[in-house]
C-alpha positions as CSV (number, residue, x, y, z in Angstrom):
1,M,6.1,14.4,-9.3
2,S,10.1,13.1,-9.8
3,E,12.2,11.5,-12.7
4,I,13.2,8.1,-11.7
5,I,13.9,6.9,-15.2
6,T,16.1,9.3,-16.8
7,V,18.0,8.3,-20.3
8,Q,19.5,10.7,-22.6
9,D,21.0,10.6,-25.9
10,L,21.5,6.4,-25.1
11,S,23.4,4.3,-28.5
12,K,24.2,0.8,-28.0
13,R,26.0,-0.5,-31.4
14,F,26.9,-4.4,-31.8
15,D,30.2,-5.7,-33.5
16,I,28.8,-8.0,-36.2
17,R,31.5,-10.6,-37.9
18,K,30.2,-12.5,-41.3
19,R,32.1,-15.7,-42.2
20,G,31.4,-18.1,-45.0
21,S,29.8,-21.6,-44.5
22,G,30.8,-24.7,-43.6
23,F,34.6,-25.4,-42.3
24,A,36.3,-23.8,-44.8
25,G,34.5,-20.5,-44.4
26,A,34.9,-20.9,-40.2
27,V,38.6,-21.2,-40.7
28,K,39.1,-18.4,-42.4
29,G,36.8,-16.3,-40.4
30,L,39.4,-16.6,-37.5
31,F,41.6,-14.6,-39.5
32,Y,40.0,-12.4,-42.1
33,A,36.3,-12.1,-40.7
34,Q,34.3,-9.5,-42.4
35,K,33.2,-7.1,-40.0
36,S,29.9,-4.9,-39.7
37,E,28.4,-2.8,-37.0
38,L,24.8,-3.0,-35.7
39,L,22.9,0.1,-33.9
40,A,20.6,-1.1,-32.2
41,V,19.4,2.0,-30.4
42,D,20.4,5.4,-31.8
43,S,20.2,8.0,-29.5
44,I,17.3,7.8,-27.7
45,S,16.2,10.1,-24.8
46,F,13.0,9.8,-22.4
47,S,12.2,10.5,-19.1
48,I,9.7,8.7,-16.3
49,Q,8.3,10.2,-13.5
50,Q,7.8,8.6,-10.1
51,G,4.7,6.2,-10.1
52,E,4.0,6.1,-13.7
53,L,3.0,2.9,-15.8
54,V,4.7,3.1,-19.5
55,G,4.3,0.8,-22.2
56,Y,7.1,0.2,-24.4
57,L,6.7,-1.0,-27.6
58,G,8.0,-1.9,-31.0
59,P,8.0,-4.9,-33.1
60,N,10.6,-7.6,-32.4
61,G,14.4,-6.2,-33.5
62,A,13.2,-2.6,-32.2
63,G,15.8,-2.2,-29.6
64,K,13.3,-2.8,-26.8
65,S,14.8,-5.1,-24.7
66,T,18.7,-3.7,-25.8
67,T,17.2,-0.9,-23.8
68,I,16.3,-2.6,-21.1
69,K,19.1,-4.7,-20.2
70,M,20.8,-1.2,-20.1
71,L,18.1,0.2,-17.9
72,T,18.6,-2.8,-15.4
73,G,22.8,-3.1,-15.8
74,I,22.9,-6.4,-18.1
75,L,24.3,-4.3,-20.7
76,R,26.9,-1.2,-21.0
77,P,26.0,1.5,-23.0
78,S,27.9,2.3,-26.3
79,S,27.4,6.0,-25.5
80,G,25.0,8.2,-23.6
81,R,23.4,8.9,-20.1
82,I,21.2,6.4,-17.8
83,K,20.0,7.0,-13.9
84,V,17.5,4.7,-12.4
85,A,15.8,5.4,-9.0
86,G,18.8,7.5,-7.9
87,I,21.8,5.5,-9.2
88,E,23.7,7.0,-12.5
89,D,25.8,4.5,-14.4
90,P,23.6,1.1,-13.8
91,Q,25.9,-1.5,-15.4
92,A,28.5,-0.3,-12.7
93,N,26.5,-0.3,-9.7
94,R,24.3,-3.5,-10.6
95,Q,24.6,-4.7,-7.1
96,K,23.5,-1.2,-5.5
97,L,20.3,-0.9,-8.3
98,A,19.4,-4.4,-7.4
99,Y,18.0,-3.1,-3.9
100,R,15.9,-0.5,-6.0
101,M,14.4,-2.0,-8.7
102,G,12.2,-5.4,-9.3
103,V,12.8,-7.2,-12.8
104,V,9.9,-10.0,-14.4
105,F,10.8,-11.6,-17.5
106,G,7.8,-14.1,-19.3
107,Q,10.6,-16.2,-20.5
108,K,12.6,-16.7,-17.3
109,T,12.7,-17.4,-13.7
110,Q,14.8,-15.9,-10.6
111,L,13.4,-18.6,-8.6
112,W,15.5,-21.6,-7.6
113,W,14.9,-24.7,-9.4
114,D,14.6,-27.6,-7.0
115,L,13.4,-25.8,-4.1
116,P,10.1,-25.2,-3.2
117,V,8.8,-21.4,-3.4
118,S,8.6,-20.4,0.2
119,E,12.2,-21.2,0.5
120,S,13.3,-18.8,-2.7
121,F,11.4,-16.4,-0.9
122,D,13.3,-17.1,2.2
123,L,16.6,-16.9,0.2
124,L,15.7,-13.4,-1.2
125,K,14.6,-12.1,2.2
126,S,18.1,-13.0,2.9
127,I,19.8,-11.4,0.1
128,Y,17.8,-7.9,0.5
129,R,18.1,-8.1,4.2
130,I,14.2,-7.6,4.7
131,P,13.1,-7.4,8.1
132,E,11.2,-10.5,9.5
133,T,7.6,-7.9,10.0
134,D,8.4,-6.5,7.2
135,Y,8.8,-9.9,5.0
136,R,5.6,-11.6,7.1
137,E,3.5,-8.3,5.8
138,R,4.3,-8.9,2.5
139,M,4.0,-12.5,2.1
140,E,0.1,-12.0,3.1
141,F,0.1,-8.8,0.4
142,F,1.2,-11.4,-2.0
143,S,-0.9,-14.3,-0.6
144,D,-4.4,-12.5,-0.5
145,L,-3.8,-11.2,-4.1
146,L,-2.0,-13.6,-6.2
147,G,-2.8,-16.7,-4.4
148,L,0.0,-18.2,-3.5
149,R,-1.1,-20.3,-0.6
150,D,-2.2,-22.9,-2.9
151,F,1.4,-23.5,-4.5
152,L,3.7,-22.1,-2.1
153,F,5.3,-25.2,-1.0
154,Q,6.2,-26.9,-4.5
155,Q,9.0,-26.8,-6.4
156,T,9.5,-23.7,-9.1
157,R,9.9,-27.1,-11.9
158,K,6.4,-28.5,-10.8
159,L,4.5,-24.9,-10.8
160,S,2.2,-24.2,-14.0
161,L,3.4,-21.5,-16.2
162,G,0.7,-19.0,-14.6
163,Q,1.8,-19.7,-11.1
164,R,5.7,-19.2,-11.5
165,M,4.6,-15.6,-13.3
166,R,2.5,-15.2,-9.9
167,A,5.6,-16.8,-7.7
168,D,7.9,-14.2,-9.7
169,L,5.4,-11.2,-9.3
170,A,6.2,-12.0,-5.6
171,A,9.5,-12.7,-5.7
172,S,10.5,-8.9,-7.8
173,L,8.1,-7.2,-5.0
174,L,9.2,-8.4,-2.1
175,H,12.0,-6.2,-1.1
176,R,9.0,-2.7,-2.1
177,P,11.1,-1.6,-5.3
178,P,10.1,1.5,-6.7
179,V,10.4,0.8,-10.1
180,L,9.6,-2.6,-11.8
181,F,10.1,-3.6,-15.4
182,L,7.9,-6.6,-16.6
183,D,8.8,-8.2,-20.3
184,E,6.0,-9.9,-21.5
185,P,4.7,-10.5,-17.9
186,T,1.3,-12.1,-19.4
187,I,2.5,-14.8,-22.2
188,G,1.4,-17.5,-22.3
189,L,-1.5,-17.6,-19.7
190,D,-4.5,-18.3,-19.9
191,I,-7.2,-15.8,-19.8
192,L,-8.3,-15.7,-15.8
193,T,-4.6,-16.0,-15.2
194,R,-4.0,-13.2,-16.9
195,E,-6.5,-11.0,-16.3
196,A,-5.4,-11.9,-12.3
197,I,-2.3,-10.5,-13.1
198,R,-3.2,-7.2,-15.0
199,K,-5.4,-6.4,-12.2
200,F,-2.2,-6.9,-9.4
201,I,0.2,-4.8,-11.6
202,K,-2.7,-1.9,-11.7
203,D,-3.7,-2.1,-7.8
204,L,0.0,-2.2,-7.2
205,N,0.6,0.8,-9.2
206,R,-2.3,2.6,-7.5
207,S,-1.7,1.7,-4.0
208,E,2.1,1.9,-3.8
209,K,2.8,4.0,-6.5
210,T,5.5,1.7,-8.4
211,T,7.0,3.1,-11.4
212,I,6.7,0.7,-14.2
213,L,8.1,0.2,-17.5
214,L,5.8,-2.7,-19.9
215,T,7.0,-4.3,-22.5
216,T,5.1,-7.2,-24.2
217,H,3.4,-8.2,-27.4
218,D,-0.2,-8.8,-26.1
219,M,-2.3,-5.0,-26.7
220,Q,-4.4,-5.6,-24.4
221,D,-2.3,-5.6,-21.7
222,V,-1.4,-1.8,-22.4
223,E,-4.6,-0.8,-23.3
224,F,-5.8,-2.0,-19.8
225,L,-2.8,-1.0,-17.7
226,A,-0.6,1.6,-19.6
227,N,-1.5,5.2,-19.9
228,R,1.6,6.3,-21.6
229,L,3.5,4.7,-24.5
230,I,6.6,5.2,-25.5
231,L,7.0,3.7,-29.5
232,I,10.4,2.2,-30.8
233,D,11.4,1.4,-34.1
234,H,15.0,0.5,-36.0
235,G,16.5,1.9,-32.9
236,K,14.5,5.3,-33.1
237,I,11.8,6.6,-30.5
238,H,8.5,7.6,-33.1
239,Y,6.4,8.5,-30.6
240,D,6.3,9.4,-26.6
241,G,2.9,10.5,-25.2
242,S,-0.2,9.3,-23.5
243,L,-2.1,6.1,-25.2
244,Q,-5.3,8.2,-25.7
245,E,-3.0,10.8,-27.9
246,F,-1.6,8.1,-30.2
247,T,-5.2,6.4,-30.8
248,S,-6.6,9.6,-31.6
249,R,-4.3,11.0,-33.7
250,M,-3.1,7.7,-35.4
251,S,-6.2,5.8,-36.5
252,P,-9.0,8.2,-37.3
253,D,-10.7,5.5,-38.9
254,K,-13.8,3.5,-37.3
255,V,-13.9,-0.4,-38.5
256,I,-17.2,-1.7,-39.9
257,T,-17.8,-5.7,-39.7
258,L,-20.5,-6.9,-42.1
259,H,-22.0,-10.9,-42.1
260,L,-24.8,-11.2,-45.1
261,E,-27.2,-13.4,-45.5
262,S,-25.9,-14.2,-49.1
263,P,-22.6,-13.9,-51.4
264,V,-21.9,-10.3,-52.5
265,E,-19.0,-9.7,-54.7
266,E,-16.5,-7.1,-53.4
267,A,-17.1,-4.4,-56.4
268,Q,-20.8,-3.9,-55.6
269,L,-19.7,-3.1,-52.3
270,M,-16.9,-0.6,-53.1
271,T,-19.7,1.9,-54.4
272,A,-20.3,3.1,-51.0
273,G,-17.1,4.3,-50.8
274,F,-15.4,3.2,-47.7
275,T,-12.0,1.1,-48.1
276,I,-12.2,-3.0,-47.6
277,K,-10.4,-3.9,-44.4
278,A,-10.5,-7.6,-44.7
279,A,-12.8,-9.7,-47.1
280,H,-13.2,-13.0,-44.6
281,S,-15.7,-15.0,-47.3
282,P,-18.3,-13.4,-49.9
283,L,-20.5,-13.1,-46.6
284,H,-17.7,-11.3,-44.0
285,Y,-16.5,-8.1,-44.5
286,E,-14.1,-5.3,-42.4
287,F,-14.2,-1.8,-44.1
288,L,-12.4,1.0,-43.0
289,A,-14.4,5.0,-42.6
290,P,-14.0,7.9,-41.5
291,V,-15.3,8.3,-37.5
292,D,-17.7,10.8,-38.6
293,A,-18.6,8.7,-42.0
294,R,-22.4,7.7,-42.2
295,I,-23.2,4.0,-43.0
296,G,-26.5,4.4,-44.8
297,P,-24.4,4.2,-48.4
298,L,-22.9,0.9,-47.2
299,I,-26.5,-0.9,-46.1
300,D,-28.0,0.9,-49.5
301,S,-24.7,-0.8,-51.4
302,V,-25.6,-4.0,-49.8
303,V,-29.8,-4.0,-51.1
304,R,-29.0,-2.9,-54.5
305,A,-26.3,-5.9,-54.7
306,G,-29.6,-8.1,-53.2
307,S,-28.4,-9.0,-50.1
308,H,-29.6,-8.9,-46.6
309,I,-27.4,-7.9,-43.4
310,A,-27.5,-10.5,-41.0
311,E,-25.0,-8.7,-38.3
312,M,-23.1,-5.7,-38.2
313,S,-20.6,-4.0,-36.0
314,V,-19.2,-0.6,-35.6
315,R,-16.0,0.0,-33.3
316,H,-13.0,2.3,-33.2
317,R,-9.6,0.9,-34.3
318,D,-8.1,-0.4,-31.6
319,L,-4.2,-0.7,-30.3
320,E,-3.3,-3.6,-32.5
321,D,-4.1,-1.9,-35.5
322,T,-3.0,0.8,-35.0
323,L,0.3,-0.5,-34.5
324,K,0.3,-2.6,-37.2
325,A,-0.7,-0.3,-39.7
326,M,2.2,1.7,-38.6
327,Y,4.8,-0.4,-38.5
328,G,3.8,-1.6,-41.8
329,N,4.2,1.6,-43.6
330,S,7.7,1.6,-41.5
331,K,8.7,-1.4,-43.5
332,K,7.2,0.0,-46.5
333,E,9.5,2.4,-46.5
334,L,12.6,1.2,-46.2
């Protein structure tokens, strides 16, 4: 496989002007505003191979959206090098890059608000100069996999959120771009629509080898779709590798959930030597334990306290648990 996205020593700085409060502060700020610099992205480097599906994750303000905006040509980097789909300097070559990438932002649409979806697609067909036979083939493909026929002739403003997201996905892929950027593609969607969109993205990646860079706060999206993670925080990359390696390296614990028949004090359960992750009530506890730890001592502590276990489950910590712990520790260090 060949590299389709290359990022080298990429940084983005923003100048921030501070002013005082009120009208007087605003007037004074025109002439004597204090200036500071915000380093949103700090000398990051990574490469993505053709056909990869990568989760690009981080907390709010970590630098995810700024990176995506530089990769798609919306922002110019302060320093560093970017190459996307064979095109250097995306900001200077936005029009050329538009033919080689697709973008879906969960909070925005690229469809014309007052036009029927079908007419928006016709306009995109003209903009991207898609041959008629190819266009019809793509529309059949999307109609089957995304269920577009049910709302193809409705105005965009009358669509539900789930319908609009499906239409936006199709619109971003009409011209067969080799690279697709997805920003919160399932935000606010119901369970069935989320599952349909996830399956479509996965199938597209497998069948057409479309390279996909995904940013999301829904960890189920990442666990279902991505096999590689790039984690960014405070503008720096903290991890770049496989999802499986990350969860096994960063979360060597399992979670034990107990529902008890009668209340038990925390101190009585602590004798088992496990860490209490959460105490939802005197009847409902969650514990963290090493993966290879025996749960017998915990059961014994419940019996000694004079209660019985109504229900118990054991699972490995999921990606969301792991990221919460990782970013929580990061903030404590600041």
